[in-house]
Structure formats: structure tokens, C-alpha cells
N, C-alpha and C positions, 0 to 999 in steps of 0.2 A: 364554911369554907367550900369552894367549888371543887369539882372532881379533879381539875388540873392542880389546884393548890394542894389537895390531899396527896396526889401521886408525887408531886414534887417534894412534899414533906417526907414521904417514904424514901425517895431518892437521897435526901439529906441524911436520913437515919442510916441508910445503907453505907454511906461513905464514912460514917464514924468508925467503921471497922477497917479502914484502909491499912493494908499491910499485915492484917491478923487472920485473914481467912484463906490465904493461898494454900493449896491450889483451888479451893472453892471460890465461888463468886461472892461479891458483896450484894446483899439483898436486904431490903427494908419492907416493912408491912405495917398497915394502919387499918384498924377495925372501926367502922362507922355505923352508928345506929341512931335512927331518927334525927339525922343531921348532926350528930355529936360524935366526936372521937372518944371511944370508950377503951381503946387499947392500942398500943403500938410497940414495935420491937424491931430488932435487926439481927442478922447473923453476926455474932460478936467475935467468934474465933473458930478455927478449925476444930471439929470434934464437938462443938457446942450445939445447942438447939438452933434450929433454923429460924428465920425471921417470923414465919407464920406462927410457929409454936410459941415463940417468945411474946408475940403480940397477943395471942389468945390467953396466955398465962397472965398477962398484965391487965386484962380487961377488968374494969371497975364494976361491971354488971354482966349479966348473961348475954353472950353474943348471939344467941338464937335469933334468927331472922335478920342478922346484920350483914353488912357488906365489908369484905376485906379487900384492900388495895395492896397489891404486891408487885414489886419491880421485876420479878422473874417468875416464870411458870412454876407452880408448886411441884415439888418432887413427889414421885409415886412409888419409890422403891426403898428398900431397907439398905441403909449404908451405916455410917457411924451413929445415925439417929433414925427413928421411925419416919415413915412417909408423912409429909405435911398434908397431902390430900386426905389422909385418914383422919387427921385432927380437924380439918375443916368440915368434913362430913359428920364426924361425931358431935361437933358443937352446933350442928344444924344451921350453919350460915346460909343465907338465901342467895348471895351473889358474890362472885369473885371477879375483880378487875385486874387484869394482868398487863404489865408493860412489855418485858422482853420474852421471847420464846427461848426455851432451853434447848441448845443443840446436842446435849448429851443424849445418846441413843437410848439410855435407860429411862429418860424422861420425855423427850421430844414428842409433844402432842398427847402422850399417854395420860399425863396429869389432867389435862383439860377433858379428855374423854371420860375419865373416872368421875370427875366432878359433875359433868353433864348427865352421866348415867345415874347419878344419885339425885337428879332433879334440881341441881344448883345452876343458876344462870351464870354464864361465863362471858365476859367481855375481854377480847384479846387485842394486843397491839396498841394499848392506850399509852400515849406519850412514848411509843416504842423507841424512837430515835434517842430521846433523852435517857431512857432506861438503859439502852444498849451502850451508851457512852461511858457508863461507869464500869463496864466489864469487858473491854476489848481483849485484855490478857486472857481471861477465862475462855472467851469464845474461840480465840485462836488455839489455845492449848487443847481444848476438848476436841476440836476438829482435826488439828494437825499432829497432835501427840508429841510436840516438842515446843520449847519456850518461844514466847513472843519476844522479839528483839527490838530494842530501842537504842539508837545511838545518841549519846549526849556529848557535846563539846562546847567549849567557850572559845570564841575568837574575837579579835579586834574588829573595828569598823572597816579595816582594810584586809580582813580575812586571815590574819596570822594567829597561830596558837602558841607562839613563843617568839622571843627575840633571837638574834643571830647566835647567841651563846647557848640557846636551849632553855633559858630561864622562862618560866611562865606564870609565876605567882606575883600579883594576882591580876588576871585579865578583867574579871568582873568584881563588883563590890559585894558587901556583906549580904545584902538582901537577895541577890541572885544566888549566892553560895548557900544561903539558908534554904532556898527552894530546892537546890540539889539534894540536900539532906531529906527533904520530903519525898523526893523521887527514890532515894535509897530505902526509905521506909516502905514505899509503894511496891517496888520491884523485889522479887524474892532473891534474885542474884545480881551481883555486880561483877563485870568481867573486864579485865585489862590484859595487855600483852606484857611479856617480860620487860620490854623496853621502858614501859611506864614505871615498873617496879624499880629498875636500875636508875632511871632518871630522877624520879620524884620520891621514892621510898614512901608510898602512901599507906594510910590505914584502911581507907575505904569503908569506914564504919558510919552508922547513922547517929548524928548527934543532936537529935531533937527530943524533948521530954516525952517519955512514953513511946518512943519509936522502937521499931523492931529491927534487929540487926540482920542485914542481908548475908547470904552466903557469898563470900568473896571467891572469885575464880580467876586463875592466872593461866594463860596459854604460854607454855614454856617447853618447847620440844625436848630439850636434853637436860632438864632439871638444873638449870643454871641459877635459879633463884637463891639468893644468899640466905643462909640459915639464921642470920642475925637481923634480917630486915624486919620492919614494923609488922608486916603481914604475918610472918612466921612467929613473931613474938607476942601475938595477940589472939591466938586461937582460943583462949579462954573467954574472949569477948565476943567473937564472931567466927563461924566456921570458915575454913579455907580449903579450897580444892585447887590443886595444881594439875593441869592437863598436859600430858607429855606423850611422846611417841617412842622414845628410846631411853628408858630410865636406867640409870646406874643403880644397881641394887643397894650399894652402900649409901648413896645420896637419898634414895627412896626410903631406906630404913631410918636415916637421920631425920628426914622430914616427918615421917610417921611418928617418931618419938616425940616430936614437938606438937603433935596433934593435927598435922596436916594430912588431908586425904589425897593420895596420889592416884590420878585417874588416867589410865593408859588408853589412848584412842588411835584410830588409824592415822596413817601419814599421807599427806598430799602435798606435793611440791616442797618437801622437807619441813612441813609445818603440820601441826595437828589438824586433822580433817574436821572442819567446823560442823558439817552436817552430822558426822558420827558423834561429835561432842554433844551437840544439841539433843540428839536422840537419847544418849546416856543421861544427860542432865534431866530430860523430861521424865525418864524412868525413875528419877530421884525426887519427883514431885516439884521440881523447879519449873514454874509455869511462865515466868517472865524474867528477862535479863536486861539490865541497863549496861550498855557497853560504854565504858569511860576511858578507853585507851586513846592512843594517838592516831595519826593519819594512816599508819600501816594496818593496824587491826581494823580500823573503820573501813578501809578499802577492801580488806579481805572479806568482811561480812557483806559489803555491797556487791562485790564481784561474784559472791556465791549466791546472791539473790535471797538473802536470809533476813533482810531488815524490813520491819513493819512501821517504824515510827522514828522521827528525828526531833531532837531537842537542840536547837542552835541558839546558844546564848551569845549575844553580841555586846562586847564591852565597849564603853564609850571612850575609846582611845585608839591611836594609830601607831603602829610600830615601824612601818616602812621596811626597806631592805629586802632581804632574800625572800623567795617564795617557797623555800624548802619546808618550813614549818607551817603546813596547812592542815585543815581538819581531815581531809581525805587525800591520801597520796596514791600509791599504786601506779599502774601503767597509764591510767587515764583512757580516754576514748578518742576516736579519730573523727567522729562526726557529731554535731549537735543533736541530731536525731537519735543518737544512741544513749543519750543521757538518762539518768535515773529520774523518773517523773514523780513529782511530789504534788499532793492534793490536800484539800481541807486545811488551809493555813489558819493558825490561831496565834495571836500576839498578846504577850503580857509585858507590862513595864515594871522593871525593878530599878527605880531611879538610881543612877542615870542609865542603866543597862536595859536591854530588850531581850526577851525570849521569843523566838519564832518556832512554833511547832508545826510539823507536817506529818500526815500519813504518807506512806509510800504507795504509789499507785500499783495495785496488784494486777 
């Protein structure tokens, strides 16, 4: 295998842990000696061994003098597990090939320095763009201290998210909807506004085999969420947080008795302040959130400048009629030059539907 093939194998190993390492990154590692892979591993879950230690533990022969390919700079500090740099040095590896740089101040550059000080050759930034692509949530969360935000919506080919009556099931087919459950597994939190709860009575759970249930979050200023809704009746399946600004103590107690966490945040324009909400959620180790609400909540996040990514599913049908039910509502803009700029488009086909992804230009 070439160096590129080996690192891409490490990337594929890393992604096996999708949804299970948050708020840690996904990391893969491969140990190569005399042109042969003798060990490989990945960070399987939060609190478990890191990729390098798993790869070294799985070696079929002594890794002394070998090269380890790792998708992210090895850690050099004690956390839930000992430093990976320590394990690499102890096993007397000769070379470390690194993909991504770790922005965590506890690690950033220090891991590389420790390895080089021990006489180990270090190659940095190898396939960095591809390695970076598996951990955008981690990089944002470490640097900003609040969750990475992605908006997801499904619209028709003429831009509608519902018919005139408000009905919206189903705009896309089964293949596209199955992909949404993969996103629910990937993101630690799923957020909607109260309107979505009242209109659709969703569960917001992940329904793929082996999937991890997200933390469900509802923005609900005055705790109007029905106690008998699907979300409140399923706290034994997945956590539920209701963010409010002016809670009734009686309703708050009733929700808490059903296993709901009521989170009080600052108020802005008679709604929960989204920046304050994200800070509080970040302090709870929620590193990334998929916003699955309607046009109002989408507009609120966009207007607050809090969105990093867009998932726009386009269903192969046309509704026509009113323009009221659109993916992003709000007051809109007055000039084209004021638009939210999107970059790095990616397209996937879920026959007959299409998913268009964008990063938001920062």
C-alpha cells in the first residue's frame, strides 16, 4: 500500500466511530513495518483508548522501528486516558505521519515537539484536507466553545417545505430519510422550535441499527410543550432538553417529573437567546447540533450568524401555491449582496431525491 492508501485506511477506521466519540474527535491509526500493516485501531468511544494506543495494542509483532499513520496529532496530556505520545515513545516507533493538527491548546504542536525531542521523525499535514474533513464539529467546538450548527431541511423542487394546509409528510423518499437518521447519529444534539412539536409531534430519534440517540432540544419560551407529546413520552429512549425564558414552576416540575431537563436561558426579542443557549449546551459537552425545525427557527439561527453548514434535501415533486412554507422565513434581506454566502457544495443522489450540502462562508 502507498502512503496515501494507508492514511485513507486510517480515515476509514476513524469514521467507524461516528456518533460515539463526541465531544472527542474521530481518529484512526495504522502501524506499518517493512511495508506491512502490523496494527491498526481507532478511537471507538468517549473515555476509551485513543486510536494510537488501540493500534499499538493490536500489533501482531513488535512495533519498534515502525511508522504510525494517524489522522490527528497525538495527544500529549493526561485526560480520561494517558498521552498517546508517551505510548509511541515507549514502543520505540521510528516515524509518525500526521494528518490533522489538533487545535486543542493542551495539544496543539506540543505532541509533535515531544515526539521530535525523543528522536522520532514526524511528518505533518499529510492528506490534511481529507483528515480535517472528518472532524469539522470537533474543530469548531474546541475553538469556539459552543456547538457546531447545521441546518437540515427538505423542500420540493419549487422550494416548499409543506402544502397550503401545513402537511409535509413526505417530501423526500425513504433513501433520503434514512440518510437523515445517519445525521442524527452523527450530531450530538437535534434542535427544533415549539412550532415543529405542535405541528408534527416528532420523536427526533435515530432509527438505524447501532445508532446513538441524540439529545433532543426544543426552544419553547414559555413551556407550552404538551406533556403528552411524543418527545416528553420518550425520555427513556433519548434525552430531552426544553430551553425556555419564563418557566411556570408548575409546568417545569411536571416536565422534570417526566424526565425532561428544563434549561432557562436569556431572552431576546421574546425568544430564547440562541447565543446563550449554545454556550450552555456547549458546557454540557454538546459539540454539534442538527437544527431540524421550520422556517422560523432556521431564520433565527441564520440571522444570529450561528450556522456553519446546510443540508438541503430536494424532493422530486412540486407543490406550487403559497410561498409561506419555505425553508427560511424571517424578515429577509433588502439587497442580494446581503445574502448568506454558501461555499464548498457537495451533491448526493438519493433516487429520485437530491441532497445539496454547503458550508457557510465565515
